[in-house]
DRENPA-3360 file (N, C-alpha, C; in nm, 2 decimals, always signed):
BEGIN
1 = MSSPPRQR = -3.14/+1.25/-2.31/-3.03/+1.22/-2.32/-3.01/+1.11/-2.24 ~ -2.97/+0.99/-2.23/-2.92/+0.91/-2.08/-2.82/+0.97/-2.03 ~ -2.83/+0.96/-1.88/-2.73/+0.94/-1.88/-2.59/+0.88/-1.87 ~ -2.44/+0.95/-1.82/-2.36/+0.85/-1.84/-2.29/+0.72/-1.77 ~ -2.27/+0.67/-1.84/-2.24/+0.50/-1.82/-2.13/+0.52/-1.67 ~ -2.22/+0.45/-1.58/-2.12/+0.47/-1.45/-1.99/+0.35/-1.46 ~ -1.86/+0.42/-1.40/-1.77/+0.28/-1.36/-1.82/+0.18/-1.27 ~ -1.81/+0.10/-1.33/-1.83/-0.02/-1.26/-1.81/-0.05/-1.11;
9 = RILVPVDL = -1.87/-0.08/-1.01/-1.79/-0.08/-0.85/-1.87/-0.22/-0.77 ~ -1.79/-0.27/-0.66/-1.84/-0.34/-0.57/-1.90/-0.29/-0.45 ~ -2.03/-0.30/-0.46/-2.17/-0.21/-0.36/-2.13/-0.34/-0.23 ~ -2.10/-0.31/-0.07/-2.13/-0.35/+0.06/-2.23/-0.33/+0.10 ~ -2.31/-0.40/+0.11/-2.48/-0.38/+0.17/-2.50/-0.38/+0.30 ~ -2.50/-0.28/+0.38/-2.53/-0.24/+0.47/-2.71/-0.23/+0.54 ~ -2.74/-0.32/+0.56/-2.89/-0.34/+0.64/-2.94/-0.28/+0.78 ~ -2.96/-0.13/+0.74/-2.98/-0.05/+0.90/-3.16/-0.10/+0.95;
17 = GGSPTPCL = -3.23/-0.16/+0.90/-3.33/-0.24/+1.03/-3.42/-0.17/+0.95 ~ -3.46/-0.08/+0.93/-3.55/-0.02/+0.91/-3.59/+0.13/+0.94 ~ -3.71/+0.21/+0.80/-3.71/+0.37/+0.86/-3.76/+0.35/+1.02 ~ -3.73/+0.51/+1.10/-3.78/+0.48/+1.18/-3.95/+0.56/+1.17 ~ -3.98/+0.63/+1.07/-4.12/+0.65/+1.01/-4.25/+0.52/+1.03 ~ -4.26/+0.55/+1.09/-4.38/+0.40/+1.09/-4.49/+0.45/+0.95 ~ -4.52/+0.35/+0.87/-4.62/+0.36/+0.79/-4.70/+0.21/+0.76 ~ -4.79/+0.21/+0.69/-4.89/+0.07/+0.63/-4.74/-0.05/+0.60;
25 = VRPPLRKP = -4.66/+0.02/+0.44/-4.57/-0.08/+0.42/-4.46/-0.12/+0.50 ~ -4.46/-0.03/+0.60/-4.27/-0.05/+0.70/-4.32/-0.20/+0.69 ~ -4.25/-0.36/+0.72/-4.22/-0.44/+0.74/-4.16/-0.36/+0.94 ~ -4.23/-0.51/+1.02/-4.14/-0.49/+1.15/-4.01/-0.44/+1.12 ~ -3.94/-0.34/+1.24/-3.80/-0.30/+1.27/-3.76/-0.42/+1.27 ~ -3.59/-0.45/+1.28/-3.51/-0.49/+1.29/-3.36/-0.44/+1.33 ~ -3.31/-0.49/+1.41/-3.14/-0.38/+1.50/-3.08/-0.41/+1.36 ~ -3.05/-0.27/+1.37/-2.92/-0.23/+1.31/-2.77/-0.27/+1.30;
33 = PDPATVAA = -2.73/-0.32/+1.26/-2.60/-0.32/+1.24/-2.46/-0.28/+1.38 ~ -2.37/-0.31/+1.42/-2.29/-0.20/+1.52/-2.16/-0.17/+1.37 ~ -2.11/-0.12/+1.42/-1.96/-0.04/+1.34/-1.85/-0.14/+1.34 ~ -1.87/-0.26/+1.42/-1.78/-0.39/+1.38/-1.85/-0.40/+1.31 ~ -1.90/-0.46/+1.34/-2.02/-0.53/+1.21/-1.99/-0.48/+1.06 ~ -2.02/-0.32/+1.08/-2.02/-0.29/+0.94/-1.86/-0.28/+0.91 ~ -1.77/-0.26/+1.00/-1.62/-0.25/+0.96/-1.58/-0.37/+0.87 ~ -1.65/-0.50/+0.96/-1.58/-0.63/+0.92/-1.64/-0.67/+0.75;
41 = LVESYRRD = -1.79/-0.62/+0.77/-1.83/-0.68/+0.64/-1.77/-0.64/+0.56 ~ -1.71/-0.43/+0.56/-1.66/-0.37/+0.41/-1.52/-0.44/+0.46 ~ -1.42/-0.50/+0.53/-1.27/-0.54/+0.52/-1.33/-0.73/+0.48 ~ -1.44/-0.72/+0.46/-1.42/-0.88/+0.35/-1.46/-0.86/+0.18 ~ -1.58/-0.74/+0.13/-1.56/-0.73/+0.12/-1.44/-0.65/+0.02 ~ -1.36/-0.61/+0.06/-1.25/-0.52/+0.02/-1.10/-0.66/-0.02 ~ -1.10/-0.79/+0.09/-1.00/-0.87/+0.10/-1.06/-0.99/-0.07 ~ -1.20/-1.00/-0.03/-1.25/-1.14/-0.10/-1.27/-1.09/-0.22;
49 = RAPPGGLP = -1.35/-0.96/-0.25/-1.43/-0.92/-0.40/-1.34/-0.79/-0.46 ~ -1.28/-0.78/-0.39/-1.22/-0.66/-0.44/-1.02/-0.62/-0.41 ~ -0.97/-0.71/-0.50/-0.84/-0.71/-0.49/-0.77/-0.56/-0.56 ~ -0.64/-0.61/-0.54/-0.56/-0.46/-0.54/-0.57/-0.42/-0.69 ~ -0.61/-0.37/-0.76/-0.64/-0.29/-0.85/-0.78/-0.32/-0.96 ~ -0.80/-0.38/-0.87/-0.98/-0.43/-0.89/-1.13/-0.36/-0.86 ~ -1.17/-0.35/-0.89/-1.28/-0.23/-0.88/-1.33/-0.22/-0.77 ~ -1.38/-0.07/-0.73/-1.36/+0.03/-0.62/-1.51/-0.05/-0.54;
57 = IEVAFFHG = -1.48/+0.02/-0.44/-1.56/-0.04/-0.35/-1.70/+0.07/-0.26 ~ -1.77/+0.06/-0.29/-1.91/+0.13/-0.22/-2.03/+0.05/-0.14 ~ -1.98/+0.15/-0.03/-2.07/+0.10/+0.07/-2.22/+0.15/+0.06 ~ -2.32/+0.07/+0.10/-2.48/+0.09/+0.04/-2.49/+0.09/+0.18 ~ -2.54/+0.18/+0.21/-2.74/+0.17/+0.32/-2.83/+0.16/+0.27 ~ -2.89/+0.09/+0.35/-3.03/+0.05/+0.27/-3.16/+0.02/+0.40 ~ -3.27/-0.02/+0.36/-3.34/-0.05/+0.49/-3.35/+0.03/+0.56 ~ -3.36/+0.16/+0.60/-3.36/+0.26/+0.67/-3.41/+0.35/+0.68;
65 = GLPDPALV = -3.48/+0.49/+0.75/-3.32/+0.57/+0.83/-3.22/+0.57/+0.79 ~ -3.19/+0.65/+0.80/-2.98/+0.78/+0.78/-2.87/+0.68/+0.87 ~ -2.79/+0.62/+0.87/-2.64/+0.53/+0.89/-2.65/+0.67/+1.00 ~ -2.61/+0.62/+1.14/-2.57/+0.74/+1.30/-2.35/+0.75/+1.24 ~ -2.37/+0.84/+1.31/-2.20/+0.86/+1.28/-2.11/+0.75/+1.28 ~ -2.15/+0.66/+1.37/-2.03/+0.58/+1.38/-2.06/+0.46/+1.34 ~ -2.13/+0.41/+1.23/-2.18/+0.39/+1.15/-2.10/+0.42/+0.98 ~ -2.10/+0.54/+0.93/-2.03/+0.60/+0.85/-1.91/+0.61/+0.91;
73 = AAAGPHPL = -1.85/+0.64/+1.00/-1.68/+0.59/+1.06/-1.63/+0.45/+0.97 ~ -1.71/+0.41/+1.02/-1.70/+0.28/+1.02/-1.70/+0.18/+0.82 ~ -1.77/+0.23/+0.78/-1.74/+0.22/+0.65/-1.62/+0.33/+0.56 ~ -1.53/+0.41/+0.58/-1.49/+0.52/+0.56/-1.39/+0.40/+0.52 ~ -1.31/+0.47/+0.44/-1.27/+0.56/+0.39/-1.39/+0.59/+0.23 ~ -1.46/+0.45/+0.19/-1.51/+0.44/+0.10/-1.63/+0.49/+0.09 ~ -1.67/+0.58/-0.06/-1.81/+0.61/-0.10/-1.89/+0.57/-0.03 ~ -2.00/+0.64/+0.01/-2.16/+0.63/+0.03/-2.25/+0.67/-0.06;
81 = RLSCPPGD = -2.33/+0.54/-0.04/-2.47/+0.55/-0.10/-2.62/+0.52/+0.04 ~ -2.70/+0.56/-0.03/-2.76/+0.58/+0.09/-2.90/+0.55/+0.01 ~ -2.99/+0.45/+0.05/-3.15/+0.40/+0.05/-3.26/+0.49/+0.14 ~ -3.36/+0.51/+0.16/-3.44/+0.56/+0.22/-3.57/+0.65/+0.22 ~ -3.67/+0.63/+0.27/-3.82/+0.71/+0.20/-3.80/+0.89/+0.27 ~ -3.84/+0.99/+0.19/-3.88/+1.07/+0.18/-3.81/+1.16/+0.35 ~ -3.95/+1.07/+0.43/-3.94/+1.12/+0.52/-3.88/+1.09/+0.67 ~ -3.71/+1.06/+0.57/-3.63/+1.03/+0.68/-3.48/+1.13/+0.68;
89 = LSRSQVGD = -3.50/+1.19/+0.57/-3.45/+1.31/+0.52/-3.47/+1.42/+0.59 ~ -3.33/+1.52/+0.57/-3.35/+1.65/+0.59/-3.25/+1.69/+0.46 ~ -3.25/+1.83/+0.42/-3.15/+1.88/+0.40/-2.99/+1.86/+0.47 ~ -3.00/+1.97/+0.61/-2.91/+1.94/+0.64/-2.79/+1.83/+0.67 ~ -2.92/+1.70/+0.69/-2.83/+1.59/+0.70/-2.77/+1.57/+0.61 ~ -2.86/+1.53/+0.46/-2.78/+1.55/+0.36/-2.63/+1.56/+0.36 ~ -2.67/+1.71/+0.38/-2.55/+1.75/+0.34/-2.44/+1.71/+0.46 ~ -2.44/+1.68/+0.62/-2.35/+1.62/+0.67/-2.33/+1.48/+0.61;
97 = LVRAGLHT = -2.37/+1.42/+0.54/-2.37/+1.30/+0.48/-2.22/+1.33/+0.35 ~ -2.26/+1.39/+0.27/-2.19/+1.41/+0.15/-2.08/+1.42/+0.20 ~ -2.05/+1.53/+0.30/-1.90/+1.59/+0.33/-1.84/+1.41/+0.38 ~ -1.96/+1.33/+0.50/-1.81/+1.20/+0.41/-1.81/+1.17/+0.34 ~ -1.86/+1.14/+0.26/-1.87/+1.09/+0.10/-1.97/+0.98/+0.09 ~ -2.06/+1.10/+0.08/-2.18/+1.02/+0.04/-2.24/+1.11/-0.09 ~ -2.24/+1.01/-0.27/-2.28/+1.05/-0.39/-2.38/+1.02/-0.44 ~ -2.45/+0.86/-0.35/-2.57/+0.87/-0.44/-2.69/+0.81/-0.32;
105 = VEVEALTF = -2.80/+0.91/-0.40/-2.95/+0.90/-0.31/-3.10/+0.80/-0.39 ~ -3.06/+0.70/-0.30/-3.21/+0.62/-0.36/-3.37/+0.68/-0.32 ~ -3.47/+0.77/-0.34/-3.51/+0.83/-0.24/-3.65/+0.72/-0.31 ~ -3.70/+0.66/-0.17/-3.79/+0.55/-0.21/-3.93/+0.62/-0.16 ~ -3.98/+0.71/-0.29/-4.11/+0.81/-0.26/-4.21/+0.71/-0.28 ~ -4.21/+0.61/-0.35/-4.34/+0.46/-0.41/-4.39/+0.52/-0.46 ~ -4.40/+0.65/-0.44/-4.59/+0.75/-0.56/-4.58/+0.85/-0.56 ~ -4.59/+0.95/-0.64/-4.60/+1.12/-0.62/-4.78/+1.08/-0.57;
113 = DEGVLRDC = -4.88/+1.02/-0.59/-4.98/+1.00/-0.63/-5.01/+1.04/-0.40 ~ -5.09/+1.16/-0.37/-5.14/+1.22/-0.23/-5.27/+1.12/-0.22 ~ -5.30/+1.10/-0.33/-5.41/+1.03/-0.18/-5.39/+0.88/-0.17 ~ -5.22/+0.80/-0.25/-5.19/+0.68/-0.21/-5.13/+0.71/-0.12 ~ -5.05/+0.81/-0.09/-4.93/+0.86/+0.04/-5.03/+0.85/+0.14 ~ -5.14/+0.91/+0.13/-5.21/+0.94/+0.30/-5.23/+0.83/+0.24 ~ -5.29/+0.71/+0.24/-5.38/+0.63/+0.26/-5.25/+0.52/+0.33 ~ -5.14/+0.47/+0.29/-5.03/+0.43/+0.30/-4.98/+0.54/+0.43;
121 = RRGYGARQ = -5.02/+0.63/+0.45/-5.01/+0.71/+0.61/-4.82/+0.67/+0.59 ~ -4.76/+0.73/+0.50/-4.67/+0.72/+0.46/-4.52/+0.88/+0.52 ~ -4.65/+1.00/+0.58/-4.55/+1.10/+0.64/-4.57/+1.19/+0.55 ~ -4.56/+1.23/+0.42/-4.52/+1.28/+0.35/-4.62/+1.32/+0.26 ~ -4.62/+1.40/+0.17/-4.67/+1.42/+0.09/-4.59/+1.42/-0.05 ~ -4.63/+1.44/-0.21/-4.63/+1.45/-0.35/-4.50/+1.56/-0.35 ~ -4.59/+1.66/-0.29/-4.48/+1.82/-0.31/-4.37/+1.78/-0.21 ~ -4.34/+1.80/-0.05/-4.23/+1.71/-0.01/-4.17/+1.62/-0.10;
129 = ARALLRGL = -4.15/+1.57/-0.17/-4.13/+1.46/-0.25/-4.04/+1.50/-0.34 ~ -4.10/+1.58/-0.45/-4.07/+1.64/-0.55/-3.98/+1.74/-0.47 ~ -3.94/+1.81/-0.39/-3.86/+1.93/-0.34/-3.77/+1.84/-0.30 ~ -3.75/+1.75/-0.25/-3.61/+1.65/-0.23/-3.54/+1.63/-0.28 ~ -3.65/+1.56/-0.41/-3.54/+1.55/-0.58/-3.50/+1.65/-0.58 ~ -3.55/+1.80/-0.59/-3.51/+1.91/-0.66/-3.37/+1.91/-0.58 ~ -3.36/+1.88/-0.44/-3.26/+1.98/-0.33/-3.15/+1.88/-0.35 ~ -3.18/+1.72/-0.38/-3.09/+1.63/-0.38/-2.97/+1.66/-0.49;
137 = KELGLRVG = -3.05/+1.75/-0.63/-2.96/+1.70/-0.74/-2.91/+1.82/-0.76 ~ -2.93/+1.94/-0.64/-2.85/+2.12/-0.66/-2.74/+2.06/-0.56 ~ -2.73/+1.97/-0.46/-2.61/+1.93/-0.38/-2.54/+1.85/-0.50 ~ -2.55/+1.83/-0.63/-2.44/+1.74/-0.67/-2.47/+1.60/-0.71 ~ -2.55/+1.53/-0.58/-2.59/+1.39/-0.61/-2.60/+1.30/-0.70 ~ -2.62/+1.19/-0.75/-2.66/+1.10/-0.81/-2.78/+1.05/-0.76 ~ -2.89/+1.07/-0.82/-2.98/+1.06/-0.74/-3.11/+0.96/-0.80 ~ -3.14/+0.85/-0.72/-3.24/+0.71/-0.83/-3.42/+0.76/-0.75;
145 = LVLAPGLP = -3.45/+0.69/-0.73/-3.58/+0.70/-0.71/-3.70/+0.49/-0.74 ~ -3.79/+0.51/-0.63/-3.81/+0.43/-0.61/-3.94/+0.40/-0.61 ~ -3.99/+0.34/-0.71/-4.12/+0.33/-0.73/-4.23/+0.20/-0.64 ~ -4.39/+0.20/-0.60/-4.34/+0.09/-0.60/-4.54/+0.10/-0.60 ~ -4.58/+0.03/-0.75/-4.76/+0.04/-0.80/-4.76/-0.08/-0.72 ~ -4.89/-0.03/-0.77/-5.00/-0.17/-0.68/-5.01/-0.12/-0.52 ~ -5.01/-0.01/-0.44/-5.05/+0.02/-0.35/-5.17/+0.07/-0.28 ~ -5.28/+0.08/-0.20/-5.35/+0.09/-0.18/-5.44/+0.22/-0.26;
153 = GGSHEQAL = -5.51/+0.24/-0.33/-5.58/+0.33/-0.40/-5.54/+0.35/-0.55 ~ -5.35/+0.25/-0.57/-5.31/+0.31/-0.68/-5.38/+0.21/-0.83 ~ -5.37/+0.30/-0.90/-5.39/+0.22/-1.03/-5.28/+0.18/-1.16 ~ -5.29/+0.14/-1.26/-5.21/+0.16/-1.36/-5.18/+0.26/-1.42 ~ -5.32/+0.37/-1.47/-5.26/+0.44/-1.48/-5.19/+0.59/-1.38 ~ -5.18/+0.51/-1.26/-5.15/+0.64/-1.15/-4.98/+0.57/-1.17 ~ -4.90/+0.42/-1.18/-4.85/+0.44/-1.22/-4.71/+0.47/-1.27 ~ -4.83/+0.50/-1.45/-4.75/+0.54/-1.56/-4.69/+0.66/-1.48;
161 = RDAAVAAG = -4.77/+0.79/-1.41/-4.77/+0.91/-1.44/-4.66/+0.91/-1.35 ~ -4.61/+0.85/-1.21/-4.50/+0.82/-1.15/-4.38/+0.84/-1.21 ~ -4.40/+0.69/-1.31/-4.27/+0.67/-1.42/-4.29/+0.83/-1.48 ~ -4.38/+0.91/-1.55/-4.33/+0.98/-1.61/-4.29/+1.13/-1.55 ~ -4.31/+1.14/-1.41/-4.20/+1.22/-1.30/-4.08/+1.15/-1.31 ~ -4.07/+1.07/-1.30/-3.91/+1.03/-1.27/-3.83/+1.04/-1.47 ~ -3.92/+1.06/-1.56/-3.86/+1.06/-1.68/-3.87/+1.18/-1.69 ~ -3.94/+1.30/-1.59/-3.90/+1.44/-1.63/-4.02/+1.50/-1.75;
169 = QEDPTLRV = -4.07/+1.41/-1.75/-4.22/+1.49/-1.84/-4.29/+1.59/-1.78 ~ -4.33/+1.56/-1.65/-4.35/+1.68/-1.61/-4.26/+1.79/-1.57 ~ -4.17/+1.76/-1.54/-4.09/+1.91/-1.48/-3.94/+1.85/-1.50 ~ -3.88/+1.92/-1.60/-3.75/+1.84/-1.64/-3.64/+1.84/-1.51 ~ -3.62/+1.93/-1.44/-3.54/+1.93/-1.22/-3.62/+1.81/-1.14 ~ -3.71/+1.71/-1.24/-3.75/+1.61/-1.12/-3.66/+1.45/-1.16 ~ -3.64/+1.47/-1.35/-3.52/+1.41/-1.36/-3.46/+1.31/-1.31 ~ -3.45/+1.18/-1.28/-3.38/+1.16/-1.19/-3.22/+1.06/-1.27;
177 = DFVRVLPA = -3.20/+0.96/-1.18/-3.04/+0.89/-1.29/-3.07/+0.76/-1.30 ~ -3.17/+0.73/-1.21/-3.22/+0.58/-1.24/-3.36/+0.55/-1.17 ~ -3.46/+0.46/-1.16/-3.56/+0.40/-1.05/-3.50/+0.22/-1.03 ~ -3.56/+0.22/-0.94/-3.61/+0.08/-0.90/-3.79/+0.03/-0.93 ~ -3.81/-0.03/-0.98/-3.96/-0.05/-1.01/-3.99/-0.19/-0.89 ~ -4.08/-0.15/-0.81/-4.06/-0.24/-0.73/-4.21/-0.23/-0.68 ~ -4.30/-0.40/-0.74/-4.41/-0.41/-0.67/-4.42/-0.37/-0.57 ~ -4.56/-0.31/-0.53/-4.64/-0.35/-0.40/-4.65/-0.48/-0.33;
185 = LAWQGSGL = -4.53/-0.54/-0.19/-4.54/-0.66/-0.12/-4.60/-0.62/+0.04 ~ -4.64/-0.68/+0.09/-4.76/-0.68/+0.20/-4.62/-0.77/+0.29 ~ -4.56/-0.73/+0.37/-4.41/-0.81/+0.46/-4.55/-0.87/+0.57 ~ -4.53/-0.99/+0.61/-4.56/-0.99/+0.73/-4.48/-0.91/+0.90 ~ -4.65/-0.87/+0.95/-4.66/-0.80/+1.07/-4.62/-0.66/+1.02 ~ -4.65/-0.63/+0.88/-4.70/-0.48/+0.87/-4.88/-0.48/+0.83 ~ -4.89/-0.33/+0.83/-5.02/-0.24/+0.83/-5.11/-0.33/+0.66 ~ -4.98/-0.34/+0.57/-5.03/-0.37/+0.42/-5.07/-0.53/+0.49;
193 = AARAAAGR = -5.02/-0.61/+0.54/-5.02/-0.75/+0.56/-5.17/-0.72/+0.61 ~ -5.23/-0.65/+0.71/-5.31/-0.66/+0.78/-5.44/-0.61/+0.69 ~ -5.39/-0.53/+0.62/-5.52/-0.50/+0.52/-5.56/-0.61/+0.42 ~ -5.43/-0.66/+0.41/-5.46/-0.74/+0.30/-5.55/-0.91/+0.36 ~ -5.50/-0.93/+0.47/-5.59/-1.01/+0.55/-5.70/-1.04/+0.57 ~ -5.71/-0.90/+0.60/-5.89/-0.87/+0.64/-5.99/-0.82/+0.48 ~ -5.86/-0.84/+0.38/-5.97/-0.86/+0.23/-5.99/-0.68/+0.23 ~ -5.97/-0.57/+0.28/-5.89/-0.45/+0.23/-5.81/-0.40/+0.18;
201 = WRPMRLGE = -5.74/-0.49/+0.10/-5.65/-0.42/-0.01/-5.61/-0.54/-0.09 ~ -5.65/-0.57/-0.21/-5.59/-0.65/-0.30/-5.50/-0.61/-0.36 ~ -5.37/-0.68/-0.33/-5.25/-0.65/-0.40/-5.28/-0.71/-0.58 ~ -5.17/-0.65/-0.66/-5.12/-0.65/-0.76/-5.09/-0.85/-0.76 ~ -5.20/-0.89/-0.89/-5.16/-1.03/-0.92/-5.04/-1.02/-1.01 ~ -4.99/-1.16/-0.99/-4.82/-1.14/-1.08/-4.88/-1.08/-1.21 ~ -4.96/-1.16/-1.35/-4.99/-1.10/-1.44/-5.03/-0.98/-1.47 ~ -5.07/-0.88/-1.35/-5.08/-0.75/-1.34/-5.02/-0.65/-1.35;
209 = AVTTCSAM = -4.92/-0.69/-1.23/-4.74/-0.62/-1.18/-4.66/-0.65/-1.32 ~ -4.68/-0.79/-1.42/-4.60/-0.78/-1.53/-4.66/-0.68/-1.66 ~ -4.76/-0.67/-1.65/-4.84/-0.56/-1.72/-4.80/-0.41/-1.70 ~ -4.81/-0.35/-1.55/-4.80/-0.25/-1.51/-4.64/-0.18/-1.58 ~ -4.53/-0.30/-1.51/-4.38/-0.29/-1.47/-4.32/-0.29/-1.63 ~ -4.36/-0.36/-1.72/-4.35/-0.41/-1.88/-4.38/-0.21/-1.95 ~ -4.49/-0.16/-1.89/-4.58/-0.02/-1.93/-4.48/+0.10/-1.86 ~ -4.40/+0.10/-1.76/-4.31/+0.17/-1.68/-4.23/+0.15/-1.73;
217 = VDLLEAAG = -4.14/+0.07/-1.74/-4.02/+0.05/-1.81/-4.01/+0.07/-1.95 ~ -4.09/+0.08/-2.05/-4.11/+0.12/-2.17/-4.11/+0.29/-2.13 ~ -4.18/+0.34/-2.05/-4.18/+0.50/-2.09/-4.04/+0.52/-2.03 ~ -3.98/+0.47/-1.93/-3.86/+0.51/-1.86/-3.72/+0.51/-1.97 ~ -3.73/+0.35/-2.00/-3.63/+0.35/-2.14/-3.66/+0.44/-2.23 ~ -3.74/+0.49/-2.29/-3.78/+0.52/-2.43/-3.70/+0.74/-2.34 ~ -3.68/+0.74/-2.24/-3.69/+0.87/-2.16/-3.56/+0.83/-2.16 ~ -3.50/+0.78/-2.17/-3.32/+0.73/-2.12/-3.30/+0.76/-1.98;
225 = VPVARVGL = -3.41/+0.69/-1.90/-3.36/+0.67/-1.80/-3.36/+0.55/-1.77 ~ -3.21/+0.50/-1.70/-3.22/+0.35/-1.65/-3.28/+0.29/-1.53 ~ -3.34/+0.15/-1.60/-3.41/+0.05/-1.46/-3.31/-0.01/-1.42 ~ -3.30/+0.05/-1.28/-3.21/-0.06/-1.23/-3.26/-0.13/-1.14 ~ -3.32/-0.23/-1.14/-3.41/-0.36/-1.09/-3.54/-0.30/-1.11 ~ -3.60/-0.42/-1.15/-3.74/-0.48/-1.16/-3.82/-0.55/-1.03 ~ -3.86/-0.54/-0.91/-3.90/-0.68/-0.85/-3.80/-0.65/-0.78 ~ -3.84/-0.71/-0.62/-3.74/-0.75/-0.56/-3.66/-0.92/-0.53;
233 = QPGADLPG = -3.50/-0.93/-0.57/-3.49/-1.07/-0.51/-3.43/-1.15/-0.36 ~ -3.47/-1.23/-0.45/-3.44/-1.32/-0.27/-3.31/-1.33/-0.21 ~ -3.28/-1.36/-0.12/-3.16/-1.24/-0.07/-3.12/-1.15/+0.04 ~ -3.08/-1.05/+0.02/-3.07/-0.92/+0.13/-3.18/-0.81/+0.13 ~ -3.19/-0.89/-0.05/-3.32/-0.78/-0.15/-3.44/-0.80/+0.02 ~ -3.48/-0.87/+0.07/-3.63/-0.90/+0.14/-3.56/-0.88/+0.27 ~ -3.70/-0.70/+0.32/-3.62/-0.73/+0.47/-3.71/-0.83/+0.59 ~ -3.83/-0.95/+0.53/-3.87/-1.03/+0.58/-3.93/-1.10/+0.53;
241 = TVAAGPVH = -4.10/-1.15/+0.54/-4.19/-1.28/+0.51/-4.26/-1.21/+0.40 ~ -4.25/-1.20/+0.30/-4.39/-1.15/+0.21/-4.53/-1.23/+0.26 ~ -4.64/-1.15/+0.27/-4.74/-1.24/+0.34/-4.82/-1.23/+0.18 ~ -4.80/-1.09/+0.14/-4.92/-1.10/-0.01/-4.87/-0.99/-0.08 ~ -4.88/-1.02/-0.17/-4.80/-0.94/-0.31/-4.72/-1.01/-0.44 ~ -4.73/-0.98/-0.55/-4.68/-1.02/-0.67/-4.50/-1.07/-0.71 ~ -4.50/-1.17/-0.58/-4.30/-1.15/-0.53/-4.28/-1.32/-0.66 ~ -4.15/-1.24/-0.67/-4.09/-1.39/-0.82/-3.98/-1.37/-0.85;
249 = PDLRGLVQ = -3.88/-1.48/-0.82/-3.75/-1.43/-0.83/-3.67/-1.41/-0.95 ~ -3.78/-1.44/-1.04/-3.76/-1.34/-1.15/-3.79/-1.23/-1.26 ~ -3.89/-1.15/-1.14/-3.93/-1.04/-1.19/-3.95/-0.98/-1.33 ~ -3.79/-0.94/-1.34/-3.77/-0.90/-1.45/-3.82/-0.95/-1.61 ~ -3.72/-1.06/-1.61/-3.74/-1.17/-1.71/-3.87/-1.14/-1.79 ~ -3.97/-1.20/-1.63/-4.09/-1.19/-1.73/-4.12/-1.05/-1.79 ~ -4.09/-0.90/-1.75/-4.10/-0.76/-1.79/-4.04/-0.81/-1.92 ~ -3.93/-0.78/-1.92/-3.84/-0.88/-2.01/-3.88/-0.91/-2.15;
257 = ARRFRARM = -3.95/-1.07/-2.12/-4.03/-1.13/-2.22/-4.14/-1.05/-2.33 ~ -4.24/-1.01/-2.21/-4.31/-0.93/-2.21/-4.32/-0.81/-2.31 ~ -4.21/-0.76/-2.28/-4.16/-0.63/-2.41/-4.12/-0.67/-2.47 ~ -4.08/-0.85/-2.52/-4.00/-0.87/-2.62/-4.11/-0.91/-2.75 ~ -4.20/-1.00/-2.67/-4.32/-1.00/-2.75/-4.42/-0.95/-2.78 ~ -4.43/-0.81/-2.75/-4.49/-0.67/-2.78/-4.46/-0.61/-2.87 ~ -4.31/-0.65/-2.89/-4.26/-0.56/-3.00/-4.24/-0.67/-3.13 ~ -4.23/-0.79/-3.07/-4.24/-0.86/-3.25/-4.38/-0.89/-3.28;
265 = ERALGAPP = -4.48/-0.86/-3.21/-4.60/-0.82/-3.20/-4.58/-0.73/-3.32 ~ -4.53/-0.63/-3.27/-4.54/-0.48/-3.37/-4.49/-0.52/-3.52 ~ -4.39/-0.59/-3.44/-4.28/-0.64/-3.59/-4.36/-0.71/-3.75 ~ -4.43/-0.81/-3.66/-4.48/-0.91/-3.76/-4.62/-0.84/-3.83 ~ -4.68/-0.80/-3.75/-4.84/-0.71/-3.78/-4.93/-0.82/-3.77 ~ -5.00/-0.86/-3.81/-5.14/-0.97/-3.80/-5.07/-1.06/-3.91 ~ -5.02/-1.19/-3.90/-5.02/-1.26/-3.96/-5.13/-1.38/-4.02 ~ -5.13/-1.39/-4.12/-5.28/-1.49/-4.15/-5.22/-1.59/-4.09;
273 = PG = -5.39/-1.67/-4.08/-5.37/-1.80/-4.00/-5.32/-1.90/-4.10 ~ -5.31/-1.99/-3.99/-5.17/-2.10/-4.01/-5.04/-2.06/-4.03;
% end
């Protein structure tokens, strides 16, 4: 069963500058904003994009880490959402944020494959990521999941297993409310970029990313789990310069075209020559 549709809202994006937990995937850290900047950003969105009677505002902290209390206060009184790796979260910290207005958490687990997580030095294991998903759901939060096919040691089959976890096929308690599918990219200055430059890791080619992402979206949507994003878009999504990997301004468009073609081929069968 799919989740009920959410009311549309205006997201105010607040880039926290990067996770404090080092790993091969993380780009170089950037300076986080100060409370005055966050307050000004929220006011700008409220004034210019959410006139009286318009859509509600939601403040989205991402590329974190956790926001410190001063940033949370600057975002008030609006609802909050957070996107960060499992290694940055604890139940007590999330509880404090819930009391401050947090209602959505996107868990940047990337994968549930122990070998891939270990190779990328993510600082947590698949069991910890699963336990975190359950704990967030028990707190009544809306829970999203970020998956990254194409990491070192990964495969097409492993990416589909990750999608199956998100869809609740392994365990219904792990089913999430939505998923972002973001093929692994090497950010300039990251450990992955160094591996790619040394020939120790070959990122997905664009065609491979389209094939794997198409299969993941098929599996997730068949299970009623919405896919919020496929690939990163130019702009605030990008925390740095891509040194290697399948970056494209409309990866989702390529994926949807591939899926539509597959449906057409199935519907048409094998037409005769000519």
